[in-house]
N, C-alpha and C positions, 0 to 999 in steps of 0.2 A: 589140739584136735588134728586129726588126719586131714590132709589137703583134699583127698577125694571125697571124704564125708562132708567137709564144709562146702565143696563145689556142688554136691548133691543138695545140700540145704539151700544154697543160693538158687538152684534150679527150681526147687519146690516153692521158694519165695516168689520168684518171678511168675510162676504159673498161678499164684494166689493173689496177685496184684493186678491192677489194670482193669480192663473191661469185665464187669461182673465179678469182681474179686470175691473169693470165698472167705477170706479172713479179714475182718475189720478190727484194727487195733485200737482205733479211737473213733467211735461212732459220732462224736461231736465235731469231728474235723471234716468240714464240707469239701475240702480239696483232696481228701484221701482217694488215691487211685488216679487222680488227674495230674498231680505234680509230685512225683516221688523223689525227684532229684534232691540230694542232700540228706535224705532219711538214712538211718543206720539200721543194719542188721548185725548185731554184735559190733565188731570193729570194721566191718565192710560198709562203705558209703556208696549209695547209688549216685552215679555221676552222669548218667544219660538215660533217657526214656523215649521210646517211640510211641507216640499217641496221635499220630496224624490221622486225618479222616481217611486217607487212602489206605493206610496200614490197617485201620480198623475195619474198613469195608471188606477186606480179604481175611480178616481174623488174625492179623499179625500183631504181636506185642513183644517188645524187647526192652530189657534193662541192661545197663552196664554197671558193674560194681568195681570200685577201687578197693583191692584187697591187700594193698601194700602194708597195712598194719596188722594183718592176720598172720599168726605163726604158720610157717611152712610156705608162705608166698614171698616173692621178691618185692622190694620197694618199688612202687610205681606200677605193679602188676594189675591188670584189669581182667575181669571175667565178664563175658557177655552171655 
């Protein structure tokens, strides 16, 4: 897959997780959106999530993905 396309998919994924997420992958998982660290999107693994109350109060939400196993990315490369 093209690196730019996969980066766009990660961006869409980040916008659809967290506070008031639009896509619920497992409605039986009560922690969904609260602790995304370790979850996979294809071969990309979420390595960090900002869900502090200070961040939430200003509408900020962020994820970091380890994309080192995704074709087109370098080993150890992270996408925020």
